[in-house]
Every structure is written in structure tokens, then in C-alpha cells.
Backbone as CSV, one residue per row, in Angstrom:
resi,resn,N_x,N_y,N_z,CA_x,CA_y,CA_z,C_x,C_y,C_z
1,MET,86.434,94.211,107.559,87.845,93.952,107.845,88.660,95.209,107.539
2,LYS,89.619,95.524,108.380,90.437,96.704,108.215,91.833,96.342,107.706
3,ALA,92.427,97.299,106.988,93.771,97.079,106.460,94.791,97.032,107.588
4,ALA,95.826,96.215,107.402,96.941,96.137,108.355,98.201,96.564,107.616
5,VAL,98.582,97.828,107.781,99.733,98.351,107.062,100.877,98.598,108.028
6,GLY,102.083,98.603,107.475,103.270,98.801,108.304,103.722,100.236,108.388
7,GLY,103.067,101.126,107.638,103.435,102.532,107.681,102.914,103.266,106.469
8,TYR,103.051,104.579,106.511,102.562,105.428,105.429,103.488,106.622,105.303
9,ALA,103.825,106.987,104.051,104.644,108.175,103.801,104.153,108.829,102.526
10,ARG,104.082,110.136,102.521,103.615,110.894,101.354,104.819,111.505,100.648
11,ALA,105.015,111.141,99.401,106.176,111.607,98.641,105.985,113.041,98.167
12,ARG,107.057,113.817,98.211,107.043,115.204,97.741,107.239,115.278,96.232
13,ASP,108.084,114.399,95.718,108.364,114.349,94.287,108.795,112.932,93.946
14,LEU,109.086,112.690,92.665,109.391,111.336,92.226,110.662,110.805,92.887
15,ARG,111.696,111.627,92.971,112.933,111.198,93.618,112.684,110.817,95.074
16,HIS,111.892,111.625,95.778,111.579,111.324,97.174,110.826,110.001,97.290
17,ALA,109.911,109.753,96.358,109.162,108.496,96.367,110.093,107.298,96.212
18,LEU,111.057,107.407,95.304,112.006,106.316,95.092,112.870,106.089,96.334
19,GLU,113.267,107.165,96.976,114.059,107.043,98.204,113.250,106.404,99.321
20,LEU,111.990,106.755,99.427,111.129,106.145,100.438,110.973,104.645,100.186
21,LEU,110.765,104.259,98.929,110.634,102.834,98.601,111.900,102.069,98.958
22,ALA,113.051,102.689,98.739,114.330,102.026,99.016,114.523,101.757,100.501
23,GLN,113.803,102.471,101.349,113.953,102.319,102.796,113.008,101.289,103.399
24,THR,112.190,100.629,102.566,111.141,99.749,103.098,111.529,98.271,103.135
25,ASN,112.748,97.939,102.747,113.199,96.538,102.763,112.262,95.610,101.991
26,GLY,111.826,96.081,100.840,110.982,95.248,99.985,109.517,95.232,100.354
27,MET,109.122,95.967,101.382,107.728,95.977,101.825,106.978,97.212,101.344
28,GLY,107.603,98.028,100.502,106.967,99.241,100.018,105.942,98.952,98.935
29,ARG,104.828,99.658,98.990,103.792,99.571,97.967,103.420,100.986,97.543
30,VAL,103.380,101.202,96.245,103.073,102.529,95.721,101.562,102.740,95.763
31,LEU,101.142,103.832,96.379,99.730,104.192,96.470,99.463,105.352,95.528
32,ALA,98.651,105.106,94.502,98.292,106.162,93.547,96.809,106.465,93.731
33,GLY,95.948,105.859,92.901,94.506,106.021,93.104,93.981,105.124,94.205
34,GLY,94.645,103.981,94.412,94.297,103.085,95.502,93.088,102.204,95.269
35,GLN,92.521,102.198,94.064,91.280,101.470,93.842,91.455,99.949,93.871
36,SER,92.640,99.459,93.583,92.928,98.025,93.710,93.707,97.723,94.986
37,LEU,94.687,98.563,95.303,95.545,98.302,96.452,94.779,98.357,97.761
38,VAL,93.966,99.384,97.956,93.242,99.517,99.220,92.260,98.370,99.406
39,ALA,91.619,97.929,98.321,90.716,96.784,98.425,91.471,95.534,98.864
40,ALA,92.654,95.323,98.304,93.468,94.167,98.692,93.904,94.268,100.150
41,LEU,94.252,95.468,100.588,94.643,95.660,101.986,93.478,95.394,102.923
42,ASN,92.300,95.870,102.578,91.132,95.679,103.432,90.729,94.215,103.536
43,MET,91.016,93.451,102.493,90.700,92.020,102.512,91.831,91.191,103.106
44,ARG,92.878,91.869,103.567,94.053,91.231,104.154,94.737,90.270,103.179
45,LEU,94.640,90.600,101.882,95.383,89.824,100.885,96.859,90.163,100.954
46,THR,97.172,91.303,101.523,98.545,91.704,101.765,98.568,92.480,103.069
47,THR,99.567,92.258,103.908,99.639,92.911,105.217,101.061,93.396,105.482
48,GLY,101.171,94.378,106.348,102.482,94.871,106.751,103.171,95.757,105.749
49,ASP,102.469,96.147,104.685,103.086,96.966,103.654,103.286,98.405,104.134
50,VAL,104.345,99.017,103.643,104.576,100.440,103.853,104.071,101.167,102.611
51,LEU,103.084,102.010,102.779,102.472,102.691,101.649,103.226,103.971,101.337
52,VAL,103.674,104.106,100.098,104.327,105.314,99.632,103.341,106.020,98.710
53,ASP,102.773,107.100,99.194,101.709,107.823,98.503,102.319,108.775,97.472
54,ILE,102.044,108.512,96.190,102.589,109.360,95.114,101.502,110.220,94.473
55,SER,100.339,110.281,95.089,99.198,110.938,94.448,99.403,112.427,94.215
56,ALA,100.341,113.050,94.936,100.563,114.493,94.790,101.654,114.836,93.782
57,LEU,102.195,113.857,93.083,103.318,114.096,92.164,102.819,114.672,90.844
58,SER,102.902,115.982,90.710,102.367,116.646,89.515,103.136,116.252,88.257
59,GLU,104.430,115.879,88.395,105.220,115.522,87.212,104.771,114.208,86.590
60,CYS,103.920,113.467,87.280,103.429,112.182,86.766,101.958,112.265,86.369
61,ARG,101.495,113.468,86.047,100.081,113.651,85.722,99.936,114.434,84.427
62,GLY,98.881,114.122,83.675,98.543,114.911,82.498,98.936,114.262,81.182
63,VAL,98.418,114.811,80.096,98.652,114.307,78.746,99.267,115.427,77.911
64,VAL,100.390,115.140,77.266,101.047,116.146,76.423,101.493,115.492,75.124
65,GLU,101.616,116.308,74.087,102.162,115.834,72.819,103.684,115.835,72.895
66,ASP,104.274,114.774,72.387,105.732,114.656,72.350,106.123,114.140,70.971
67,GLY,106.185,115.043,70.006,106.468,114.631,68.637,105.323,113.814,68.068
68,ASP,105.644,112.596,67.637,104.637,111.709,67.053,103.955,110.842,68.102
69,THR,104.167,111.135,69.366,103.563,110.334,70.430,102.802,111.221,71.409
70,LEU,101.967,110.580,72.206,101.356,111.206,73.375,102.066,110.664,74.604
71,ARG,102.415,111.555,75.518,102.983,111.136,76.798,101.913,111.324,77.864
72,ILE,101.562,110.227,78.502,100.489,110.225,79.500,101.096,109.950,80.857
73,GLY,100.970,110.891,81.767,101.467,110.682,83.110,100.743,109.537,83.792
74,ALA,101.475,108.739,84.534,100.888,107.549,85.145,99.785,107.884,86.137
75,LEU,99.793,109.085,86.704,98.777,109.476,87.679,97.549,110.121,87.037
76,THR,97.484,110.139,85.729,96.303,110.656,85.045,95.128,109.723,85.315
77,ARG,94.051,110.281,85.806,92.918,109.459,86.233,92.090,108.987,85.040
78,HIS,91.370,107.884,85.253,90.548,107.311,84.183,89.595,108.361,83.608
79,ALA,88.932,109.110,84.481,87.974,110.110,84.018,88.653,111.183,83.173
80,GLU,89.883,111.536,83.534,90.631,112.527,82.756,90.993,111.981,81.387
81,ILE,91.348,110.698,81.327,91.616,110.053,80.037,90.376,110.132,79.156
82,GLY,89.216,109.881,79.753,87.973,109.840,78.988,87.557,111.164,78.385
83,ARG,87.978,112.280,78.986,87.548,113.578,78.464,88.678,114.421,77.875
84,ASP,89.894,113.893,77.811,91.021,114.670,77.310,90.949,114.805,75.790
85,PRO,91.042,116.024,75.236,90.929,116.201,73.783,92.080,115.571,73.001
86,LEU,93.288,115.537,73.570,94.408,114.901,72.880,94.192,113.391,72.788
87,ILE,93.669,112.786,73.853,93.356,111.351,73.823,92.279,111.087,72.775
88,ALA,91.236,111.906,72.764,90.143,111.713,71.802,90.645,111.800,70.366
89,ALA,91.590,112.694,70.110,92.079,112.905,68.752,93.106,111.874,68.327
90,HIS,93.968,111.454,69.253,95.135,110.654,68.869,95.172,109.238,69.450
91,ALA,94.351,108.941,70.444,94.304,107.595,71.029,92.876,107.282,71.465
92,PRO,91.925,107.305,70.519,90.513,107.129,70.879,90.212,105.799,71.554
93,LEU,91.070,104.799,71.355,90.858,103.518,72.022,90.826,103.694,73.539
94,LEU,91.710,104.523,74.069,91.748,104.755,75.513,90.493,105.464,75.987
95,ALA,90.035,106.441,75.219,88.823,107.160,75.597,87.625,106.222,75.635
96,GLU,87.510,105.352,74.629,86.394,104.413,74.614,86.508,103.403,75.749
97,ALA,87.733,102.986,76.063,87.927,102.000,77.126,87.403,102.494,78.461
98,THR,87.522,103.814,78.718,87.072,104.328,80.016,85.581,104.118,80.225
99,THR,84.813,104.028,79.146,83.370,103.836,79.302,83.034,102.451,79.825
100,HIS,83.985,101.524,79.742,83.759,100.155,80.226,84.297,99.940,81.642
101,ILE,85.062,100.892,82.163,85.746,100.679,83.433,84.823,100.980,84.605
102,ALA,84.425,99.958,85.318,83.740,100.061,86.602,82.662,101.139,86.606
103,HIS,82.753,102.054,87.597,81.725,103.070,87.791,82.394,104.431,87.996
104,ALA,81.574,105.487,88.000,82.101,106.851,88.033,83.026,107.092,89.215
105,ALA,82.674,106.593,90.394,83.506,106.821,91.581,84.906,106.249,91.396
106,ILE,84.995,105.077,90.803,86.294,104.447,90.569,87.037,105.163,89.449
107,ARG,86.332,105.571,88.402,86.993,106.284,87.310,87.542,107.635,87.763
108,ASN,86.917,108.229,88.766,87.390,109.515,89.278,88.615,109.386,90.182
109,ARG,88.915,108.182,90.659,90.057,107.971,91.541,91.157,107.132,90.898
110,GLY,90.773,106.129,90.121,91.759,105.232,89.534,92.639,105.931,88.517
111,THR,93.890,105.463,88.381,94.848,106.063,87.456,95.259,105.056,86.385
112,ILE,95.637,105.577,85.223,96.047,104.685,84.135,97.324,103.928,84.509
113,GLY,98.251,104.607,85.192,99.475,103.921,85.603,99.207,102.834,86.616
114,GLY,98.290,103.108,87.542,97.937,102.089,88.524,97.335,100.867,87.868
115,ALA,96.446,101.089,86.881,95.815,99.968,86.189,96.838,99.153,85.418
116,ILE,97.774,99.823,84.766,98.774,99.104,83.976,99.765,98.378,84.873
117,ALA,100.221,99.032,85.946,101.182,98.390,86.846,100.548,97.248,87.623
118,HIS,99.249,97.359,87.926,98.547,96.278,88.633,98.416,95.048,87.739
119,ALA,98.248,95.271,86.434,98.253,94.203,85.427,97.185,93.137,85.671
120,ASP,95.993,93.582,86.027,94.877,92.644,86.134,94.564,92.125,84.734
121,PRO,94.524,90.809,84.530,94.302,90.281,83.177,92.919,90.591,82.614
122,ALA,91.987,91.044,83.469,90.651,91.384,82.998,90.477,92.885,82.785
123,ALA,91.526,93.680,82.978,91.429,95.132,82.871,91.614,95.598,81.431
124,GLU,91.000,96.736,81.122,91.026,97.251,79.761,92.345,97.928,79.384
125,PHE,92.872,98.802,80.248,94.029,99.615,79.859,95.281,98.802,79.506
126,PRO,95.612,97.720,80.209,96.779,96.940,79.776,96.640,96.417,78.343
127,ALA,95.445,95.923,77.990,95.230,95.424,76.629,95.279,96.553,75.618
128,CYS,94.764,97.730,75.992,94.850,98.890,75.100,96.306,99.261,74.838
129,ALA,97.100,99.289,75.909,98.517,99.636,75.764,99.219,98.665,74.816
130,LEU,98.863,97.386,74.924,99.465,96.372,74.069,99.050,96.566,72.615
131,ALA,97.767,96.810,72.380,97.279,96.990,71.012,97.869,98.238,70.362
132,LEU,98.083,99.266,71.147,98.580,100.531,70.607,100.097,100.575,70.475
133,GLY,100.780,99.583,71.026,102.238,99.591,70.974,102.846,100.619,71.896
134,ALA,102.303,100.736,73.095,102.770,101.724,74.064,104.146,101.362,74.606
135,VAL,104.803,102.362,75.161,106.083,102.180,75.856,105.916,102.694,77.281
136,MET,106.353,101.885,78.252,106.273,102.263,79.660,107.577,102.936,80.084
137,HIS,107.451,104.081,80.722,108.619,104.823,81.210,108.719,104.618,82.722
138,VAL,109.754,103.917,83.114,109.926,103.468,84.493,111.104,104.201,85.116
139,GLU,110.929,104.639,86.348,111.987,105.339,87.071,112.423,104.539,88.291
140,GLY,113.735,104.506,88.528,114.306,103.882,89.713,115.521,104.661,90.145
141,LEU,116.021,104.371,91.339,117.207,105.072,91.809,118.413,104.799,90.913
142,ALA,118.410,103.651,90.224,119.514,103.311,89.322,119.382,103.985,87.961
143,GLY,118.237,104.648,87.723,118.041,105.323,86.450,116.706,104.995,85.825
144,ALA,116.491,105.520,84.625,115.225,105.344,83.914,115.318,104.177,82.940
145,ARG,114.173,103.546,82.698,114.082,102.469,81.711,112.844,102.687,80.847
146,GLU,112.930,102.254,79.593,111.785,102.248,78.689,111.470,100.805,78.333
147,ILE,110.233,100.382,78.593,109.849,98.990,78.403,108.658,98.932,77.452
148,PRO,108.800,98.311,76.279,107.648,98.155,75.386,106.550,97.341,76.063
149,ALA,105.312,97.661,75.729,104.186,96.957,76.339,104.282,95.446,76.126
150,ALA,104.804,95.025,74.974,104.910,93.595,74.687,105.830,92.872,75.664
151,ASP,106.749,93.617,76.300,107.670,93.013,77.257,107.290,93.318,78.710
152,PHE,106.294,94.156,78.896,105.977,94.636,80.238,105.122,93.659,81.029
153,PHE,104.133,93.056,80.389,103.197,92.163,81.081,103.715,90.735,81.027
154,ARG,103.944,90.144,82.195,104.593,88.836,82.253,103.661,87.706,82.684
155,ASP,102.779,87.977,83.628,101.863,86.940,84.115,100.764,87.638,84.893
156,THR,99.922,86.878,85.558,98.828,87.461,86.324,99.366,88.393,87.406
157,PHE,99.006,89.663,87.333,99.459,90.692,88.274,100.989,90.796,88.341
158,GLU,101.660,90.401,87.284,103.130,90.432,87.280,103.623,91.201,86.059
159,THR,104.532,92.147,86.311,105.075,92.969,85.231,106.604,92.973,85.299
160,ALA,107.207,93.715,84.374,108.667,93.843,84.330,109.192,94.873,85.317
161,LEU,108.329,95.510,86.089,108.783,96.441,87.118,109.635,95.715,88.150
162,GLU,110.774,96.292,88.478,111.638,95.694,89.485,111.413,96.372,90.830
163,GLU,111.892,95.719,91.885,111.735,96.252,93.235,112.263,97.681,93.314
164,GLY,111.437,98.580,93.844,111.850,99.964,94.013,111.619,100.854,92.812
165,GLU,111.070,100.317,91.719,110.798,101.125,90.535,109.353,101.625,90.533
166,ILE,109.141,102.728,89.830,107.813,103.323,89.708,107.523,103.587,88.227
167,LEU,106.340,103.214,87.788,105.889,103.564,86.445,105.504,105.039,86.462
168,ALA,106.234,105.853,85.702,106.036,107.304,85.733,105.164,107.811,84.597
169,ALA,105.242,107.174,83.426,104.495,107.666,82.267,104.377,106.567,81.223
170,ILE,103.480,106.790,80.300,103.264,105.890,79.174,103.277,106.737,77.912
171,THR,104.002,106.307,76.890,103.928,106.993,75.607,103.255,106.083,74.587
172,ILE,102.435,106.707,73.729,101.638,105.985,72.748,101.762,106.694,71.407
173,PRO,102.014,105.951,70.319,102.063,106.603,69.003,100.740,107.279,68.680
174,LYS,100.808,108.470,68.104,99.589,109.139,67.670,98.936,108.338,66.540
175,ALA,97.632,108.313,66.547,96.917,107.611,65.488,97.213,108.243,64.135
176,GLU,97.386,107.395,63.130,97.575,107.868,61.768,96.263,108.444,61.240
177,PRO,96.306,109.236,60.159,95.074,109.866,59.650,93.936,108.886,59.386
178,ASP,94.241,107.703,58.851,93.189,106.728,58.526,93.114,105.587,59.537
179,GLU,93.786,105.726,60.649,93.796,104.649,61.654,92.439,104.553,62.349
180,VAL,92.045,103.325,62.635,90.791,103.082,63.349,91.094,102.215,64.565
181,GLN,90.494,102.568,65.691,90.721,101.854,66.948,89.379,101.573,67.616
182,VAL,89.151,100.312,67.997,87.893,99.966,68.673,88.176,98.978,69.794
183,ILE,87.285,98.969,70.772,87.332,97.996,71.854,85.948,97.388,72.006
184,GLU,85.911,96.096,72.205,84.657,95.372,72.422,84.828,94.454,73.626
185,GLU,83.785,94.353,74.447,83.829,93.406,75.554,82.420,92.963,75.912
186,VAL,82.347,91.859,76.634,81.086,91.347,77.168,81.250,91.184,78.669
187,ALA,80.329,91.770,79.426,80.316,91.631,80.880,78.893,91.291,81.319
188,ARG,78.788,90.682,82.465,77.452,90.303,82.954,76.601,91.535,83.249
189,ARG,77.228,92.549,83.843,76.542,93.797,84.150,77.468,94.953,83.818
190,SER,76.898,96.102,83.558,77.702,97.292,83.309,78.582,97.569,84.520
191,GLY,79.876,97.760,84.278,80.815,98.012,85.366,81.527,96.784,85.868
192,ASP,81.019,95.582,85.555,81.703,94.351,85.944,82.944,94.155,85.075
193,TYR,83.883,93.354,85.593,84.995,92.942,84.744,84.458,92.146,83.564
194,ALA,85.130,92.267,82.437,84.686,91.581,81.228,84.858,90.075,81.347
195,LEU,83.911,89.339,80.783,84.090,87.902,80.617,85.115,87.646,79.516
196,ALA,85.118,88.516,78.535,86.126,88.505,77.466,86.126,89.886,76.839
197,GLY,87.301,90.320,76.387,87.402,91.629,75.757,88.460,91.627,74.675
198,LEU,88.322,92.569,73.744,89.216,92.604,72.584,89.418,94.041,72.119
199,CYS,90.657,94.372,71.781,91.011,95.652,71.163,91.484,95.387,69.736
200,LEU,91.022,96.206,68.804,91.424,96.063,67.405,91.862,97.419,66.878
201,VAL,93.066,97.448,66.348,93.623,98.662,65.744,94.003,98.338,64.304
202,ARG,93.546,99.182,63.372,93.935,99.018,61.967,94.776,100.214,61.552
203,ARG,96.036,99.918,61.178,96.987,100.927,60.730,97.464,100.581,59.333
204,ALA,98.222,101.505,58.748,98.772,101.251,57.418,99.667,100.019,57.425
205,ALA,100.364,99.799,58.537,101.276,98.657,58.630,100.548,97.345,58.879
206,GLY,99.253,97.410,59.203,98.508,96.186,59.456,97.635,96.292,60.692
207,HIS,97.030,95.174,61.040,96.121,95.120,62.174,96.861,94.709,63.452
208,ARG,96.338,95.168,64.577,96.811,94.731,65.883,95.584,94.328,66.706
209,VAL,95.639,93.125,67.238,94.529,92.580,68.031,95.064,92.160,69.382
210,SER,94.511,92.704,70.441,94.875,92.271,71.787,93.631,91.813,72.516
211,LEU,93.817,90.900,73.446,92.704,90.332,74.200,92.928,90.506,75.689
212,PHE,91.833,90.617,76.430,91.908,90.621,77.881,90.795,89.746,78.449
213,SER,91.024,89.294,79.658,90.121,88.370,80.350,89.994,87.035,79.622
214,THR,91.026,86.653,78.884,91.036,85.352,78.211,92.294,84.555,78.553
215,GLY,93.050,84.994,79.545,94.281,84.319,79.936,94.919,85.037,81.099
216,PRO,96.136,84.646,81.468,96.784,85.228,82.632,97.292,86.645,82.444
217,LYS,97.318,87.120,81.206,97.783,88.478,80.910,97.210,88.903,79.568
218,PRO,97.220,90.202,79.268,96.796,90.616,77.930,97.741,90.038,76.885
219,MET,97.201,89.698,75.718,98.044,89.070,74.705,97.700,89.606,73.333
220,LEU,98.712,89.596,72.453,98.507,89.906,71.048,98.162,88.627,70.297
221,ALA,97.123,88.680,69.502,96.711,87.524,68.703,97.369,87.640,67.331
222,THR,98.613,87.196,67.234,99.399,87.411,66.019,98.843,86.646,64.817
223,GLY,98.301,85.453,65.054,97.716,84.698,63.950,96.495,85.389,63.381
224,ALA,95.643,85.898,64.258,94.462,86.636,63.813,94.872,87.910,63.093
225,MET,95.912,88.559,63.574,96.398,89.792,62.941,96.846,89.520,61.504
226,ALA,97.594,88.433,61.314,98.075,88.093,59.976,96.913,87.782,59.041
227,ALA,95.899,87.068,59.536,94.740,86.741,58.703,93.961,87.991,58.327
228,LEU,93.815,88.921,59.257,93.126,90.175,58.948,93.908,90.979,57.910
229,ASP,95.229,90.971,58.027,96.051,91.674,57.034,95.832,91.096,55.634
230,ALA,95.524,89.801,55.585,95.284,89.140,54.299,93.827,89.265,53.860
231,GLY,92.992,89.915,54.658,91.592,90.103,54.306,90.708,88.916,54.616
232,ASP,91.181,87.995,55.448,90.442,86.770,55.750,89.851,86.857,57.158
233,VAL,88.641,87.364,57.260,88.012,87.546,58.574,87.712,86.200,59.224
234,GLU,87.169,85.263,58.460,86.842,83.955,59.034,88.106,83.232,59.486
235,GLY,89.164,83.379,58.708,90.434,82.784,59.111,90.980,83.433,60.367
236,ALA,90.752,84.730,60.502,91.211,85.444,61.694,90.474,84.950,62.933
237,ILE,89.175,84.730,62.809,88.386,84.240,63.943,88.844,82.838,64.339
238,ALA,89.078,81.990,63.346,89.556,80.635,63.638,90.934,80.679,64.291
239,ALA,91.811,81.531,63.774,93.154,81.643,64.352,93.087,82.163,65.777
240,LEU,92.224,83.128,66.013,92.077,83.698,67.346,91.666,82.634,68.355
241,LYS,90.700,81.839,68.001,90.216,80.800,68.918,91.307,79.772,69.213
242,GLY,92.190,79.556,68.237,93.269,78.607,68.449,94.432,79.172,69.243
243,GLU,94.518,80.503,69.338,95.643,81.146,70.027,95.434,81.302,71.524
244,ILE,94.197,81.226,71.973,93.918,81.496,73.387,93.521,80.220,74.117
245,ASP,93.749,80.221,75.408,93.357,79.114,76.273,92.705,79.710,77.520
246,PRO,91.472,80.195,77.382,90.842,80.929,78.481,90.577,80.048,79.691
247,PRO,90.604,80.644,80.883,90.306,79.883,82.095,88.808,79.722,82.298
248,SER,88.429,78.737,83.063,87.052,78.580,83.517,86.967,79.018,84.972
249,ASP,85.884,79.689,85.321,85.672,80.085,86.712,84.174,80.151,86.968
250,THR,83.780,80.761,88.079,82.362,80.816,88.427,81.570,81.735,87.498
251,GLN,82.258,82.582,86.738,81.579,83.519,85.855,81.332,82.954,84.458
252,ALA,82.274,82.162,83.962,82.141,81.630,82.602,83.135,80.496,82.398
253,SER,82.797,79.578,81.505,83.715,78.504,81.160,84.745,78.996,80.156
254,GLY,85.848,78.271,80.073,86.852,78.608,79.082,86.304,78.521,77.668
255,ALA,85.453,77.520,77.407,84.878,77.362,76.073,83.993,78.543,75.707
256,TYR,83.252,79.048,76.699,82.382,80.194,76.427,83.217,81.441,76.157
257,ARG,84.288,81.619,76.906,85.163,82.770,76.664,85.800,82.692,75.275
258,ARG,86.181,81.495,74.859,86.757,81.344,73.520,85.718,81.725,72.457
259,HIS,84.489,81.289,72.653,83.417,81.642,71.725,83.213,83.160,71.703
260,LEU,83.193,83.771,72.890,83.001,85.219,72.960,84.102,85.973,72.229
261,ALA,85.337,85.489,72.340,86.447,86.165,71.670,86.213,86.232,70.165
262,GLY,85.728,85.146,69.583,85.419,85.152,68.156,84.296,86.110,67.816
263,VAL,83.257,86.139,68.662,82.139,87.063,68.447,82.622,88.512,68.508
264,LEU,83.476,88.798,69.484,83.969,90.168,69.647,84.842,90.606,68.476
265,LEU,85.645,89.688,67.945,86.458,90.036,66.777,85.566,90.353,65.583
266,ARG,84.533,89.550,65.397,83.616,89.809,64.284,82.950,91.180,64.450
267,ARG,82.536,91.507,65.677,81.912,92.807,65.931,82.894,93.953,65.669
268,ALA,84.133,93.774,66.138,85.132,94.829,65.971,85.438,95.069,64.502
269,VAL,85.549,93.991,63.729,85.802,94.131,62.289,84.634,94.841,61.613
270,ALA,83.417,94.494,62.001,82.240,95.146,61.423,82.240,96.636,61.709
271,ARG,82.653,97.020,62.927,82.714,98.440,63.266,83.780,99.160,62.445
272,ILE,84.933,98.520,62.292,85.997,99.134,61.489,85.563,99.304,60.038
273,GLU,84.921,98.295,59.502,84.491,98.385,58.103,83.381,99.421,57.941
274,GLY,82.651,99.665,59.037,81.633,100.692,58.995,82.171,102.084,59.206
275,GLY,83.474,102.164,59.561,84.129,103.448,59.697,83.893,104.138,61.024
276,THR,83.396,103.413,62.050,83.154,104.039,63.360,84.262,103.718,64.300
277,ARG,84.568,104.667,65.197,85.578,104.461,66.225,84.928,104.115,67.549
């Protein structure tokens, strides 16, 4: 099956991209790496879209230090995240997450901004952003907005992005000297979407636990976080299982996903206590 699109335009810069989107009468779709969008177009899940290609926008690419944070351009590719020395030093959770994402061909084309804006509930990067306390930097013709990750993900494939806006960058606090970050997931095969996944960050201020593939969007397990802060691992696992309501599908039942979430939390805690990232 072939894609049915209503047009294509290649943006010269971010302002040009926003102007192009404004001319599409709500039918504009931002094309970055295209690893999710093109598949949806080919399956005719969406038709008549005007594609605004932002892949050449250099201002939306790369990783730089910005005080106590890292600023990651939305067009930075998964493979670049995986090998960037600043990511390895200050946000190792993202580097580890890339090892779970699909296959090399997709990692070489897919972008972190595309993954976050697409907001697939089974994807790793949205849950990482939530666990790390990231801030999304959004640009529109009306001006720029900063949206905390906790407010960005609203439902399945739904975010706080408004019509005509583009996710330009993500900022993430640099890891503290003793901070530990880990990601755990279970998938049927390497490269498949996770049946359940979990991110665990331990900071001086406490633990942060986010889950993916256990509901309609990535979520923070606040009850489990509080129990971990109190040193109660078993209580954290029990709280975690009570906080989620995983779906059942052809891949796994909701009950099995709930069980996996507890197993993954136990594994993540064991890794943190062992001092490995």
C-alpha cells in the first residue's frame, strides 16, 4: 500500500517550518525521521496530510551543555543519543534506552523529538523524559513555550502540542555526582516494543519511577517512589502494582504486564544497589 499525501514542503529553518504548517489548514504533519509517520501513511492510517519536512533544520539538532542542564535538539537521532559523550556523562538513562529501541536502521533515522512528540505509550524516550524531569521546548508562530514532561503526555499518541507547534528541543537536568539511572524492559524479541518497561532514577531528593507499555501514556509511579524513599522495596512493588491498570492485547494480558512491572522494579532496584548504571 502506498501513502496518500496532500503535499510536501521542505523547511529552510524553524520559522519557515512554522509558516508552512500555518498554511495547511490543520492538515500539516511534521516529518523528521519519519519512522512512525511514514509507516502510518503507508498503511493509510492517515491520508491527505501535507508533510512539512524539518530534517534539514540544524538549529534543532545536537546536544549541548546549558548550565546545569543538557539541551538536546529534537532532531538528534537515536544513534547519536547512544554515542554522545555528554549524554553518557550526564543522562546515561537515555544512552541505555537506545539499546532497546528497534533496530540499527531505525535508530539511524529516528529522532528523539519525533519519539517524544509521537507519544507512543510503549516507547522508551517518553518514559525516560518523565523519569528525568525533562522540559519540552515548543515553538509556534505565537511564541515559545516550555512544558514539563509531567504535563506534556496526555493520552495515547496525544500531547500538549497545539496545532501548528513544533517540538524544537528537550532540556534535562544533569545527573548529580551520586545519581543512578537505569531502564529495564521485557520484550518478546530484541527490537520489539516492550510488553512492560520501567525507568528508575535515584537522586538526593528521592527516587523517580516511570513506566511505559503499561497504560495509555508513560506515568510516574508516585506511590512506589514514596516507598522507595522510605527504604521499603516490597512496599514499592505492591504500590506499583496498585497504581497501574495495564491493557490486555494479543501480546500479553493486563495481569501479566502488572506482574512484569513488579519484576522490573525489583531488577532495577537490585542494579542500583549494585552500583551499576
